[in-house]
ChimeraX commands (.cxc) that place a marker at each C-alpha (Angstrom):
marker #1 position -1.66,8.33,15.21 radius 0.5
marker #1 position -0.16,6.16,12.10 radius 0.5
marker #1 position -0.69,7.43,8.90 radius 0.5
marker #1 position -1.18,4.57,6.11 radius 0.5
marker #1 position 0.29,5.05,1.97 radius 0.5
marker #1 position -0.01,3.31,-0.81 radius 0.5
marker #1 position 2.73,2.43,-3.23 radius 0.5
marker #1 position 2.66,1.59,-6.13 radius 0.5
marker #1 position 4.54,0.49,-8.87 radius 0.5
marker #1 position 6.51,-1.47,-6.65 radius 0.5
marker #1 position 9.08,-4.60,-9.14 radius 0.5
marker #1 position 7.23,-7.71,-8.32 radius 0.5
marker #1 position 10.84,-8.86,-6.85 radius 0.5
marker #1 position 10.55,-6.32,-4.26 radius 0.5
marker #1 position 11.06,-7.15,-0.32 radius 0.5
marker #1 position 8.50,-6.21,2.96 radius 0.5
marker #1 position 12.26,-5.52,4.38 radius 0.5
marker #1 position 13.28,-3.69,1.78 radius 0.5
marker #1 position 9.98,-1.30,1.56 radius 0.5
marker #1 position 9.96,-1.11,5.45 radius 0.5
marker #1 position 13.69,-0.08,5.25 radius 0.5
marker #1 position 13.50,2.24,2.25 radius 0.5
marker #1 position 11.24,4.00,4.27 radius 0.5
marker #1 position 12.82,3.82,7.45 radius 0.5
marker #1 position 15.17,6.74,6.25 radius 0.5
marker #1 position 11.62,8.64,6.56 radius 0.5
marker #1 position 10.49,8.30,10.44 radius 0.5
marker #1 position 9.37,4.72,12.31 radius 0.5
marker #1 position 7.67,2.77,9.82 radius 0.5
marker #1 position 4.28,0.53,12.07 radius 0.5
marker #1 position 3.92,-1.66,9.39 radius 0.5
marker #1 position 4.80,-3.01,5.54 radius 0.5
marker #1 position 3.11,-5.24,3.71 radius 0.5
marker #1 position 2.96,-5.98,-0.25 radius 0.5
marker #1 position 0.14,-7.20,-1.50 radius 0.5
marker #1 position -0.12,-10.64,-3.18 radius 0.5
marker #1 position -2.22,-12.47,-5.52 radius 0.5
marker #1 position -4.27,-15.90,-3.96 radius 0.5
marker #1 position -4.16,-17.97,-6.77 radius 0.5
marker #1 position -0.69,-17.49,-7.71 radius 0.5
marker #1 position 1.40,-16.26,-4.50 radius 0.5
marker #1 position 2.99,-13.22,-6.66 radius 0.5
marker #1 position 2.86,-9.53,-6.06 radius 0.5
marker #1 position 0.72,-7.75,-7.08 radius 0.5
marker #1 position 2.86,-4.87,-7.56 radius 0.5
marker #1 position 1.85,-2.40,-4.67 radius 0.5
marker #1 position 1.77,-2.70,-1.82 radius 0.5
marker #1 position 0.60,-0.39,2.44 radius 0.5
marker #1 position 3.50,1.27,4.28 radius 0.5
marker #1 position 1.96,2.39,7.67 radius 0.5
marker #1 position 4.00,5.59,9.71 radius 0.5
marker #1 position 4.33,6.29,12.64 radius 0.5
marker #1 position 3.34,10.53,12.10 radius 0.5
marker #1 position 1.77,12.77,9.64 radius 0.5
marker #1 position 4.51,14.61,9.57 radius 0.5
marker #1 position 6.79,11.17,9.16 radius 0.5
marker #1 position 4.12,10.12,6.23 radius 0.5
marker #1 position 4.39,13.68,4.82 radius 0.5
marker #1 position 8.14,13.05,4.55 radius 0.5
marker #1 position 7.84,9.76,3.40 radius 0.5
marker #1 position 5.63,10.59,0.57 radius 0.5
marker #1 position 7.83,13.60,-0.72 radius 0.5
marker #1 position 10.85,11.57,-0.56 radius 0.5
marker #1 position 10.07,8.35,-2.11 radius 0.5
marker #1 position 7.17,9.64,-4.62 radius 0.5
marker #1 position 8.63,9.64,-8.29 radius 0.5
marker #1 position 11.27,8.43,-7.09 radius 0.5
marker #1 position 13.10,4.84,-9.39 radius 0.5
marker #1 position 13.57,1.59,-6.26 radius 0.5
marker #1 position 14.67,-1.42,-8.22 radius 0.5
marker #1 position 14.05,0.05,-11.15 radius 0.5
marker #1 position 11.17,1.32,-10.97 radius 0.5
marker #1 position 8.75,4.67,-10.42 radius 0.5
marker #1 position 6.91,4.68,-7.45 radius 0.5
marker #1 position 3.66,5.82,-7.46 radius 0.5
marker #1 position 3.58,6.81,-3.07 radius 0.5
marker #1 position 0.16,8.61,-2.18 radius 0.5
marker #1 position -1.65,8.44,0.95 radius 0.5
marker #1 position -4.30,5.22,1.22 radius 0.5
marker #1 position -7.85,5.47,0.63 radius 0.5
marker #1 position -10.24,3.11,2.77 radius 0.5
marker #1 position -11.22,0.18,0.90 radius 0.5
marker #1 position -15.43,0.06,0.09 radius 0.5
marker #1 position -17.49,-1.84,1.38 radius 0.5
marker #1 position -19.37,-4.65,-0.06 radius 0.5
marker #1 position -22.97,-4.45,0.29 radius 0.5
marker #1 position -23.46,-8.66,0.84 radius 0.5
marker #1 position -26.82,-8.43,1.75 radius 0.5
marker #1 position -28.55,-8.27,-1.54 radius 0.5
marker #1 position -26.55,-11.64,-2.95 radius 0.5
marker #1 position -26.96,-11.20,-5.85 radius 0.5
marker #1 position -30.56,-11.11,-6.55 radius 0.5
marker #1 position -30.29,-7.12,-7.53 radius 0.5
marker #1 position -33.96,-6.08,-5.67 radius 0.5
marker #1 position -36.00,-9.26,-5.81 radius 0.5
marker #1 position -38.57,-9.53,-3.73 radius 0.5
marker #1 position -37.67,-12.67,-1.88 radius 0.5
marker link #1:1,2 radius 0.2
marker link #1:2,3 radius 0.2
marker link #1:3,4 radius 0.2
marker link #1:4,5 radius 0.2
marker link #1:5,6 radius 0.2
marker link #1:6,7 radius 0.2
marker link #1:7,8 radius 0.2
marker link #1:8,9 radius 0.2
marker link #1:9,10 radius 0.2
marker link #1:10,11 radius 0.2
marker link #1:11,12 radius 0.2
marker link #1:12,13 radius 0.2
marker link #1:13,14 radius 0.2
marker link #1:14,15 radius 0.2
marker link #1:15,16 radius 0.2
marker link #1:16,17 radius 0.2
marker link #1:17,18 radius 0.2
marker link #1:18,19 radius 0.2
marker link #1:19,20 radius 0.2
marker link #1:20,21 radius 0.2
marker link #1:21,22 radius 0.2
marker link #1:22,23 radius 0.2
marker link #1:23,24 radius 0.2
marker link #1:24,25 radius 0.2
marker link #1:25,26 radius 0.2
marker link #1:26,27 radius 0.2
marker link #1:27,28 radius 0.2
marker link #1:28,29 radius 0.2
marker link #1:29,30 radius 0.2
marker link #1:30,31 radius 0.2
marker link #1:31,32 radius 0.2
marker link #1:32,33 radius 0.2
marker link #1:33,34 radius 0.2
marker link #1:34,35 radius 0.2
marker link #1:35,36 radius 0.2
marker link #1:36,37 radius 0.2
marker link #1:37,38 radius 0.2
marker link #1:38,39 radius 0.2
marker link #1:39,40 radius 0.2
marker link #1:40,41 radius 0.2
marker link #1:41,42 radius 0.2
marker link #1:42,43 radius 0.2
marker link #1:43,44 radius 0.2
marker link #1:44,45 radius 0.2
marker link #1:45,46 radius 0.2
marker link #1:46,47 radius 0.2
marker link #1:47,48 radius 0.2
marker link #1:48,49 radius 0.2
marker link #1:49,50 radius 0.2
marker link #1:50,51 radius 0.2
marker link #1:51,52 radius 0.2
marker link #1:52,53 radius 0.2
marker link #1:53,54 radius 0.2
marker link #1:54,55 radius 0.2
marker link #1:55,56 radius 0.2
marker link #1:56,57 radius 0.2
marker link #1:57,58 radius 0.2
marker link #1:58,59 radius 0.2
marker link #1:59,60 radius 0.2
marker link #1:60,61 radius 0.2
marker link #1:61,62 radius 0.2
marker link #1:62,63 radius 0.2
marker link #1:63,64 radius 0.2
marker link #1:64,65 radius 0.2
marker link #1:65,66 radius 0.2
marker link #1:66,67 radius 0.2
marker link #1:67,68 radius 0.2
marker link #1:68,69 radius 0.2
marker link #1:69,70 radius 0.2
marker link #1:70,71 radius 0.2
marker link #1:71,72 radius 0.2
marker link #1:72,73 radius 0.2
marker link #1:73,74 radius 0.2
marker link #1:74,75 radius 0.2
marker link #1:75,76 radius 0.2
marker link #1:76,77 radius 0.2
marker link #1:77,78 radius 0.2
marker link #1:78,79 radius 0.2
marker link #1:79,80 radius 0.2
marker link #1:80,81 radius 0.2
marker link #1:81,82 radius 0.2
marker link #1:82,83 radius 0.2
marker link #1:83,84 radius 0.2
marker link #1:84,85 radius 0.2
marker link #1:85,86 radius 0.2
marker link #1:86,87 radius 0.2
marker link #1:87,88 radius 0.2
marker link #1:88,89 radius 0.2
marker link #1:89,90 radius 0.2
marker link #1:90,91 radius 0.2
marker link #1:91,92 radius 0.2
marker link #1:92,93 radius 0.2
marker link #1:93,94 radius 0.2
marker link #1:94,95 radius 0.2
marker link #1:95,96 radius 0.2
marker link #1:96,97 radius 0.2
view
């Protein structure tokens, strides 16, 4: 089963291909995604890598966390699930509407 990793402190010039190539040295990369700001189109300086197995993910974390890449010291760890937003409140905050 694939394991998703968070990759922080990326250079704003890092490409998804560059990120994929870095992590390919630790196993099969299922996906590589850099997060961009919707308004400016600029990189937010972080992204996600999906490694094919837990073992490859562990090797990738050990081999890249704290490593310099494109002039920045990477922060790499297992990605956490994004918390769900409750859209039911609609901003009424307990209103009896």
